C-alpha positions as CSV (number, residue, x, y, z in Angstrom):
1,M,2.3,-3.7,-6.8
2,T,1.3,-2.4,-3.6
3,R,-0.3,-4.9,-1.4
4,R,-2.9,-4.2,1.1
5,R,-1.7,-4.1,4.5
6,A,-3.0,-6.2,7.1
7,A,-6.1,-4.6,9.1
8,R,-4.3,-3.5,12.6
9,P,-5.6,-5.1,15.6
10,C,-6.9,-2.0,17.7
11,A,-10.0,-3.8,19.8
12,A,-10.7,-2.2,22.7
13,G,-9.8,-5.5,24.4
14,A,-6.4,-5.6,23.4
15,R,-4.6,-3.6,26.3
16,A,-2.4,-6.0,27.2
17,L,-0.7,-5.8,23.7
18,L,-0.6,-1.7,23.6
19,P,3.2,-1.6,23.5
20,L,3.5,-4.1,20.6
21,L,0.5,-2.4,18.9
22,L,2.6,1.1,19.2
23,L,5.2,-0.2,17.7
24,A,3.3,-1.8,14.9
25,G,2.0,2.0,14.2
26,C,-1.6,1.1,15.6
27,L,-3.7,4.7,15.4
28,S,-5.4,6.5,18.4
29,L,-9.0,7.0,18.6
30,E,-8.2,10.9,17.8
31,E,-5.9,9.8,15.2
32,E,-8.3,7.9,13.6
33,N,-11.2,10.7,13.8
34,R,-9.0,13.1,12.2
35,I,-8.1,10.5,9.2
36,V,-12.2,10.4,9.0
37,T,-12.5,14.2,8.9
38,H,-10.1,14.6,6.2
39,Q,-11.8,11.9,4.2
40,V,-14.8,14.1,4.4
41,N,-13.6,17.1,3.9
42,S,-11.1,15.9,1.0
43,K,-14.4,14.4,-0.7
44,A,-16.3,17.4,0.0
45,Y,-13.8,20.2,-1.7
46,Y,-13.2,17.3,-4.5
47,E,-17.3,17.4,-5.1
48,I,-17.4,21.4,-5.5
49,G,-14.5,21.4,-7.9
50,D,-12.0,22.8,-5.5
51,F,-9.5,20.1,-6.5
52,V,-6.5,21.9,-4.5
53,R,-8.1,21.8,-1.1
54,A,-9.3,18.5,-1.5
55,E,-5.4,17.8,-2.2
56,D,-4.5,19.7,1.0
57,Q,-7.0,17.2,2.7
58,C,-5.6,14.2,1.7
59,R,-2.0,15.2,2.7
60,R,-3.0,16.3,5.9
61,G,-4.9,12.5,6.3
62,L,-1.5,10.9,4.7
63,A,0.5,12.8,7.3
64,I,-1.2,10.5,9.7
65,D,-1.8,7.2,7.8
66,D,0.4,6.8,4.9
67,D,-1.2,3.5,4.0
68,N,-5.0,5.3,4.0
69,A,-6.0,3.6,0.7
70,N,-9.0,5.5,0.1
71,L,-7.2,9.3,0.6
72,K,-4.6,7.9,-1.7
73,L,-7.1,7.3,-4.1
74,M,-8.7,10.6,-3.7
75,L,-5.5,12.1,-3.9
76,G,-4.5,10.8,-7.4
77,Y,-7.5,12.3,-8.6
78,A,-7.5,15.6,-6.8
79,L,-3.7,15.7,-8.7
80,L,-5.2,14.5,-12.0
81,R,-8.1,17.3,-12.1
82,Q,-5.1,19.8,-11.8
83,A,-4.0,19.1,-14.9
84,D,-0.9,20.7,-13.8
85,R,2.3,18.4,-15.8
86,V,4.4,17.9,-12.1
87,K,0.7,16.5,-10.6
88,L,-0.1,14.7,-13.3
89,E,3.2,12.6,-12.8
90,E,2.9,12.3,-9.5
91,A,-0.6,10.7,-10.0
92,A,0.5,8.8,-12.5
93,R,3.1,7.2,-9.9
94,L,0.6,6.9,-7.2
95,F,-2.1,5.0,-9.4
96,E,0.8,2.8,-10.6
97,A,1.5,2.0,-7.3
98,E,-1.8,1.6,-5.9
99,A,-2.8,-1.2,-8.9
100,G,-4.5,-3.9,-6.9
101,T,-4.7,-2.2,-3.6
102,F,-8.7,-2.3,-3.5
103,G,-8.8,-5.7,-5.3
104,S,-8.1,-6.6,-8.9
105,D,-11.7,-6.0,-9.8
106,D,-11.9,-2.2,-8.8
107,W,-12.0,-0.2,-11.3
108,R,-11.6,3.1,-10.0
109,V,-7.6,2.9,-9.7
110,D,-7.4,1.9,-13.4
111,L,-9.9,4.5,-14.6
112,G,-8.0,7.2,-13.0
113,Y,-4.3,5.6,-13.7
114,G,-5.9,5.6,-17.8
115,M,-7.0,9.2,-17.2
116,T,-4.1,10.4,-16.0
117,L,-1.7,9.2,-18.8
118,Q,-3.7,10.1,-21.4
119,Q,-3.5,13.9,-19.9
120,L,0.2,13.1,-19.7
121,A,0.3,12.1,-23.1
122,R,-1.5,15.5,-24.6
123,L,0.8,17.4,-22.6
124,C,3.7,15.4,-24.4
125,A,2.5,15.8,-27.8
126,E,3.0,19.7,-27.4
127,D,5.6,19.9,-26.5
128,K,8.6,19.7,-29.1
129,A,11.4,18.4,-27.4
130,P,13.3,15.5,-29.0
131,G,12.3,11.6,-27.7
132,Q,8.1,13.5,-27.1
133,A,6.8,11.5,-29.7
134,E,7.8,8.1,-29.0
135,R,6.8,9.2,-25.0
136,V,3.3,9.9,-26.5
137,T,2.8,6.6,-27.9
138,E,3.9,4.9,-25.1
139,L,1.7,6.6,-23.0
140,R,-1.1,6.4,-25.1
141,A,-1.0,2.7,-24.9
142,D,-0.7,2.5,-21.3
143,A,-3.8,4.6,-21.0
144,R,-5.9,2.2,-23.2
145,A,-4.7,-0.6,-21.9
146,A,-5.6,0.5,-18.2
147,L,-8.6,1.9,-19.3
148,E,-9.7,-1.2,-21.0
149,R,-8.9,-3.1,-17.4
150,A,-11.3,-0.6,-16.1
151,G,-13.9,-1.2,-18.3
152,A,-13.7,-5.2,-18.0
153,A,-13.8,-4.7,-14.1
154,S,-16.7,-2.6,-14.1
155,A,-18.6,-4.5,-16.7
156,A,-18.1,-7.5,-14.3
157,K,-19.9,-5.5,-12.0
158,N,-22.8,-4.3,-14.5
159,N,-21.5,-0.9,-13.4
160,T,-19.4,0.9,-16.3
161,P,-19.3,4.5,-15.9
162,A,-19.8,6.7,-19.2
163,E,-15.8,7.8,-18.5
164,V,-14.6,4.8,-19.3
165,P,-15.9,4.6,-23.1
166,F,-15.5,8.3,-23.3
167,H,-12.1,8.4,-22.3
168,L,-11.4,5.4,-24.9
169,A,-13.4,7.5,-27.7
170,L,-11.1,10.4,-27.1
171,L,-8.0,8.1,-27.2
172,D,-9.4,6.7,-30.2
173,L,-9.5,10.2,-32.0
174,E,-6.0,10.9,-30.8
175,E,-4.8,8.1,-33.0
176,G,-6.6,8.2,-35.5
177,R,-9.0,5.1,-34.8
178,V,-11.8,5.7,-36.4
179,D,-13.9,2.7,-36.4
180,D,-13.0,2.2,-32.6
181,F,-14.1,5.5,-32.0
182,A,-17.7,5.4,-33.5
183,S,-18.0,2.3,-31.6
184,H,-17.2,3.8,-28.0
185,A,-18.8,7.0,-28.6
186,E,-22.2,5.1,-29.2
187,D,-21.2,3.5,-26.3
188,A,-20.5,6.4,-24.1
189,L,-23.6,8.2,-25.6
190,R,-25.7,6.0,-24.6
191,K,-25.0,6.1,-20.6
192,L,-24.5,9.7,-21.0
193,E,-28.3,9.8,-22.2
194,T,-29.4,7.6,-19.4
195,Q,-27.6,10.1,-16.6
196,D,-28.6,13.1,-18.2
197,K,-32.1,11.7,-17.7
198,V,-30.9,10.6,-13.9
199,F,-29.7,14.5,-13.3
200,A,-33.0,15.9,-14.9
201,A,-34.9,13.9,-12.2
202,Q,-32.6,14.9,-9.5
203,L,-33.0,18.5,-9.8
204,S,-36.9,18.4,-10.4
205,Q,-36.9,17.1,-6.4
206,Q,-36.2,19.7,-3.5
207,M,-32.5,20.0,-2.8
208,G,-30.6,21.7,-0.7
209,E,-28.3,24.7,-2.6
210,T,-25.2,23.0,-2.5
211,E,-26.5,19.6,-4.0
212,K,-28.4,21.2,-6.7
213,Q,-25.4,23.4,-7.6
214,R,-23.0,20.1,-7.8
215,T,-25.9,18.4,-9.6
216,E,-26.3,21.2,-11.6
217,R,-22.4,21.7,-12.2
218,D,-21.8,17.5,-13.0
219,R,-25.3,17.2,-15.7
220,S,-23.1,20.5,-17.3
221,V,-19.7,18.3,-17.5
222,N,-22.2,15.1,-18.5
223,G,-23.6,17.7,-21.7
224,A,-20.0,19.1,-22.4
225,R,-19.2,15.2,-23.1
226,G,-22.3,14.5,-25.0
227,R,-22.0,17.2,-27.0
228,R,-18.3,16.6,-28.0
229,L,-19.0,13.0,-29.1
230,S,-21.9,13.9,-30.8
231,R,-20.4,16.7,-32.8
232,E,-17.8,14.2,-33.6
233,L,-20.1,11.8,-34.7
234,A,-21.7,14.2,-37.0
235,R,-17.9,15.5,-38.4
236,H,-17.0,11.6,-39.5
237,A,-20.4,11.0,-41.1
238,W,-20.1,13.9,-43.1
239,E,-16.7,13.3,-44.4
240,R,-18.4,9.8,-45.5
241,K,-21.3,11.7,-47.1
242,D,-23.5,9.5,-45.2
243,Y,-26.0,12.9,-44.0
244,A,-28.4,10.4,-42.5
245,T,-26.2,9.4,-39.9
246,A,-24.5,12.9,-39.3
247,A,-28.7,14.3,-39.3
248,Q,-29.0,11.7,-36.3
249,S,-26.2,12.7,-34.4
250,M,-27.0,16.6,-34.5
251,E,-30.4,15.2,-32.8
252,R,-28.6,13.8,-30.2
253,L,-26.4,16.5,-29.6
254,E,-29.8,19.0,-29.3
255,K,-30.2,16.3,-26.6
256,F,-27.9,17.3,-24.2
257,G,-28.6,21.2,-24.2
258,A,-29.5,23.8,-26.8
259,L,-27.5,24.1,-30.0
260,D,-24.4,26.7,-30.3
261,R,-24.0,29.1,-33.1
262,A,-21.7,26.5,-35.3
263,D,-24.2,23.9,-34.8
264,Y,-26.5,25.6,-36.8
265,F,-24.3,26.2,-39.5
266,T,-23.5,22.4,-39.2
267,R,-27.2,21.3,-39.4
268,A,-28.2,23.3,-42.3
269,R,-25.0,22.0,-44.5
270,I,-26.9,18.5,-43.5
271,R,-30.4,19.2,-43.8
272,E,-29.4,21.1,-47.2
273,E,-27.6,17.6,-48.8
274,L,-30.4,15.8,-47.3
275,G,-32.8,18.4,-49.5
276,D,-34.9,19.6,-46.5
277,D,-34.6,22.9,-47.6
278,E,-37.3,24.6,-45.6
279,K,-35.2,23.1,-42.3
280,A,-32.1,24.2,-43.8
281,V,-33.2,27.9,-44.5
282,A,-34.2,28.1,-40.4
283,D,-30.7,26.9,-39.5
284,Y,-28.7,29.7,-41.4
285,S,-30.8,31.8,-40.7
286,K,-30.5,31.3,-37.1
287,F,-26.5,31.5,-37.4
288,I,-26.6,34.8,-39.2
289,E,-28.5,35.9,-36.7
290,L,-25.9,34.7,-34.2
291,S,-23.2,36.0,-35.9
292,P,-23.8,39.6,-36.1
293,D,-20.1,40.6,-35.3
294,A,-18.7,37.3,-37.1
295,V,-15.7,37.9,-39.5
296,D,-15.2,34.0,-40.6
297,D,-15.9,33.3,-44.0
298,T,-18.8,30.7,-43.3
299,V,-21.2,33.6,-42.2
300,G,-20.9,34.6,-46.4
301,R,-21.2,30.5,-47.2
302,A,-24.4,31.0,-45.0
303,V,-25.7,34.1,-46.7
304,T,-25.0,32.5,-50.2
305,S,-26.4,29.0,-49.2
306,L,-29.5,30.7,-48.0
307,T,-30.0,33.3,-50.8
308,R,-29.6,30.0,-53.0
309,L,-32.8,27.9,-50.9
310,R,-34.9,31.0,-50.9
311,A,-34.9,31.3,-54.4
312,R,-35.3,27.5,-54.7
313,L,-38.4,27.5,-52.2
314,A,-39.9,30.4,-53.9
315,E,-39.9,28.4,-57.5
316,K,-41.4,25.1,-56.1
317,R,-44.0,27.1,-54.5
318,T,-44.5,29.4,-57.9
319,A,-44.8,25.7,-60.1
320,T,-47.0,24.2,-57.5
321,P,-50.9,25.5,-58.1
322,P,-53.1,25.7,-55.3
323,G,-54.2,22.8,-54.0
324,G,-51.5,21.1,-55.1
325,S,-53.4,20.0,-58.4
């Protein structure tokens, strides 16, 4: 574990100690300014999604001061976001070495470490080489431990970000931990829903074009996470034949943006099971409308269900006299 290096005595009144300070590696004012510039630039590039340039700025700054904790933290995340295996391995080493640099209650290092190990586990799971299965298991276990530490530390500050339960929920899916998934997914969805409202409020205010684009991109990522978890909750509820819960999950899904083609088919089936024929007809019709060139068998199933439901609705209308008496 890397320990924080003691602050360097660079006060203006320390000129008498200049030779000793130089030996200790004290940065000049020019170097300090360059460090700040690299920090600002790396953050700006990171926020617009240019992780390669963010990495470059971090490395330039670390070439001046290789013990700058903020630059190392940003470098770790810039490497993580590029999702390249070599860069992920470097990010893992960096986060592991930095654990404790900011203090044991800072969750950012453990969050980055857990996300990095989780991504490495996914890549290893795709690798069919001997011994990879064991490494996947080990990586996932270490990722979970890091994410749980991040959750505990951030909860102590009442500042747990949605990323923590979201990535724990993904780990649950990858490991087949259904009960844990439901708990983590619900926690993440509550935070994601709140964050979406924050983004909506921000976008309703006047802001610069760059800030607007960044906020829209962040809201898009937030929404994609919410839709993913909502779909998985609906799927698990469907498999349990808990159609009411599945319907609730689909309602949450719609809070994060318009449904896509497959969502209409899923919701139609759920509504059909619940006996809500009219809404099921509307969803099947929308699904077919969005499938002009589709060749998968779901279109045929939708047509069959739609025909059956329309016939049933017509029969109900015929059987019910005017006025319902």
